[in-house]
N, C-alpha and C positions, 0 to 999 in steps of 0.2 A: 627601212631598218637603219640606214646610216643617219637619216635625219633624227630618228629617235635617240640615237647614240650621241650625236654631236651637238644637238641643241642644248641639252643640259650642260654639256662641257663648255660650250661657248658662253652660256649665261654665267657659269662659275668664273670663267676668265674675266668677264666684264665686272662682276662684283669684286673679284680679287684686285683688279686694276684700280677700281675706285677707292677701295679701302686702303691699299698699300701704296698706291702711286699718287693718290690725291685727285682732286678734281681737275678736269681739263681746263685749258686756258679760256675756252669759250664759256664754260660754266662759271669760272671766276669773273669773267667780264659781265655776264648776265647778272650775277649776284651783286656786283659792284653797282650796276645800274639800278637794280631793285632797291638797294640800300640808299643810294643817292636820290633817286626820283620819288620813291614811295616811302621807304623806311618801315620800321616795325611799330606796332601799336603799343602805346604805353601800358603798363600793368594796372594803372589806376586812373580813374576819370578825374577831371578837374573838380575840386570841391570835396572829394571823398576824404581828404585828410582831416576834415572836421566832423566826420560822421562817426558817432559812437556805436558800439554793438547794440545797445538798447534801442537806439534810433533806427538802425537797420532792421532789427527784429520786428519792431512795430510796423515799419514800412512794408515788410514782407507779408505780415498778417493782413494789412490793409490792401495790399496788391491783390490778394486772393479773396477779399471780402465782398460777398454778394449783397450784403446789406447796403452797400453804396449805390445800388440800383433800385428804382422805384418798386419793382415787383420782386426784388431779391433773386433775380435770375442771372445777373451779369456781374462780373468783376473785371478788373483791369486785364486779368489773364484770359478772359473770354476772347478778346480780340488780339491780345499780344501774348500768346501761349508760350511759356518758357519751360513747361514740364517735359520730362524725358528728353528726347532729342529734338523737340520743337524749337524753332529758331526765332521765337518772339513774335510770331504772326499766327493768323488762323488759316492761312493759305486759301482764302476766299477772295474773289474779285473785290467785293466790298463787304464789310462786316454787318451782321444782323444785330440790331439793338434789342433793348429790353422787351419791347412790344412787337417784335417781328419785322420792323421796318429796317431797310438797309440804308447805310450811309451812302454818300456819293463819291467817296474816295477810298482807295486801297489803304488798309492799315499797315503802316511801315513797321519794321522790326524795332523792338525796344532794346535789342542787344546793341551795345556801344552807343546808344542814343545820346548819352551825355557828352560825347566827343563832338557832336554836331554844333554848328555855330548858332542855329536856331532850331525850333521844333515845329512840327506839322509841315505838310507839303507847301503851305503858303507862308511859313515863317511867322505866324501870328503869335507864337509864344516864344519868349526869349530864352527859356531854359526848362529843365525837367520839372521844376516846381510849378512853373506857370502852366506847363502842358498838363500836369496831373489834375489841375483844377477843372479843365475844360470838359472832358467826357462825362464826368459825374453829373453835371448840370445840363448836358446837351439833351434836348428832348427826343432825339432819335437814338442816342446811344444808351446812357444809363438812366436818363429821364428823371432825375431827382428835381423837385420843384424849386428848391432853394438851399442855400448853405445852412440856414436855420434848421431845416428838416434833416439834413445830413447829420448835423451835430446832435440833434435830438436822438437819433438812432444810436449814435456812438455813446452818448451819455447814458442811455438805457442799459448798456452792457457794462457790468461792474469790472470785467477784465480790462476793458479799454481804459477805464479811469486809472487803474494801476499802471498800465503800460505807458500811457501818455505822461503820467507823473514821473516815471523812471526815465523816459526818453527826453523830457524837458524839465529837469530837476530844479531849475532856477526860475520857473514861471509859476505864479500863483494859480492861474487858470489855463492849464496847458492844452485843453481840448478846444482848439480853434481850427477853422478850415485851412488857414495858412499852415499851421503845424501838421495837419493831416497830409496836405500836399507835400510838405517838406519831408515828411517821413517816407512817403512813397518814392520821392526822388532819391532819397538816400539809399533805399534798397536798389533802385534801378541803377545807381552808380556802381553797384557791385557786378553788374551784368556785362563784364568785359570778356570778349572771346579772344582766344589765341589760336592761330592757324599754323599750318605747315609753311605758309609763305613767311610768317614771322620767323620761324626757325631758320629758314633759308637766308633771310636777311641778316640774321644774327650769326651766320657762319656755318650752319649745318648744310653742306652742299648736297647731301643725299636727300634732303627734305622734299625737293621737287623732282619729279620725273623729267626725262628728256622732253617728253611731249608738253609738259607744263612749262618748262623753260622756253620752248619754242613758242608756246602760246603767249607768254609774256612778251617776247620779241614782237609777235604779231600785234599784240595790244598796243605796244608803243608805236609801231610802224603805222597803224591805222589812225593814230592821233587821239585815242581815247582819253589820254591824260589831259587833253585840253579842258575837259570838264571833271573827270574822275581823277583828281590829284590828291597829294598829301597822303598821310598814313591811313586815312579812312577811305581813300580812293573815292572821294565825294563828301557830301555832308558839310561842305564849307563854302558854298556859293549858290547863286541862283542862275538859272538859264531858261530861255524861252524854249518850250517844247515845239519842235518843228522849226528849228533855227534856220536850216537851209531849205528843206522840203517840208511843206505843210503837214502837220499832224492834226487830223480833224478831231476836235473836242469842243464841247460847249462850256467846259469849265474854264473860267477866266483866270484861275490861279491867284497869284499875289495881287492882282488888280482889285480883288474883292476886299483886300485889307487896306491897300494904299490909295485906291481910286486914281492912281497915276496911269494914264493910257499906255505908257511904255512898259507897264507891268502886266499887260494882258498876255495870258498863256505862259506866264513865267512861274516856275516852280523851283523849290530847293532841289539841287542835284542829289539824288540818293547815294548813299555809300554802297560800294560793291562788296563789302565784307558780308559774308554769309549769303550772297546773292543767289547762289544756286539752290539754296534751301527755302527761299521765300517767294516762290511763284504763287500767284500770277503777278504780272509786272505792269509798270507805269502807274501814274496817279489814278487812273481809272480802272486798273486791274484787268484790262481787256486783252493783255498779251499772255497767253497761257504757258509758253515755254521759254527757257533761257535762250535757246537758239534763235527763236523769232525775235526776242527782245534785243539781242545783240545785232542782228541784221537790221532791224528797224531803227535802232539808235544810230547805227552807221549811216543809214540812208537819210533819216530826218535831221540829224544833228551835224553830220560831217559831209553829207552829199556823196557818199561812196556806196557802191554795191559790193559787199563782201561775198566772196565765193563760199561755197559750202565747206571747203577745206579750211579756209581762213577762219570761218566762224567756229568750226570744230576746234581749232587750235586755241582760239581765245576762250571758248567755253571751258576747255581743259585747264587753262590757267586760272579762270575764275573759281573753279572748284577748289583750288589750293587756298582760297581765302576763307573757307568755311571753318567754323569752330571745330577743333579736333574732337571735342566731346559730344558733338551733335551730328556727326557723320557716321554712316554705317561701316 
């Protein structure tokens, strides 16, 4: 009985203390480190300042356009689902293409992708525009046989003639494969997520729970920022998977692009933003849960064995990086 009476009372006191007395010194210290070491995500992606509403609108239509696949079953959204609360992925180990065959790598989220320094796990595309050109012509993914066939389909649709002309008003022949990819990239540059972590960094001390703050401290203490750094917590460097302890994989990673022996098993470091929404994990999609992913990363990349308690703390922090509009 006493517990039932005093628990709500104590919770009220705690809330009163935070609202009227301000954050604790420890919380202010944690917020200061979060601001200094990570920072908040910018509101707009690089290059978006040049994107018109007409260009973005065309790009959105193309992003969902199944005519861009050979049998008209796949769109960009098929593997990078952004509808509803989906976080820009299909949550499959590897994605199924137009004719039922699966790719050999996990589809990364399209959310915030324009902040990455390169695109794809192996960095073979320099930017969103270059990335958008790849899957359409990939025989496993959308399986279109040529740029010419893609443009033929687009030209057969009178609505696209109008939309391309409006999006590229200064071009005599605006329907080109380059412009198609550029429009998709413009739409993708609008897919910026904002999280409670960003609110915390900007000074909302109530945005993160005590457990999430403790998780951030554990994240720093474990050395996770040696790879997952900057306001994207990744997406800005390459690392060998299995840097300290071997991670068994047949995928040679960036070596397939550069043919440099030093690039064997090297991949782009994924961003941790929205990471708790984008299971399964790693380039091969073989790790089903975020808890296992955190433990394995600590072991293979840092050479440490995290306890279940430390893992739980870090996962709690990682949840604060999710888009507020895509969490339940």
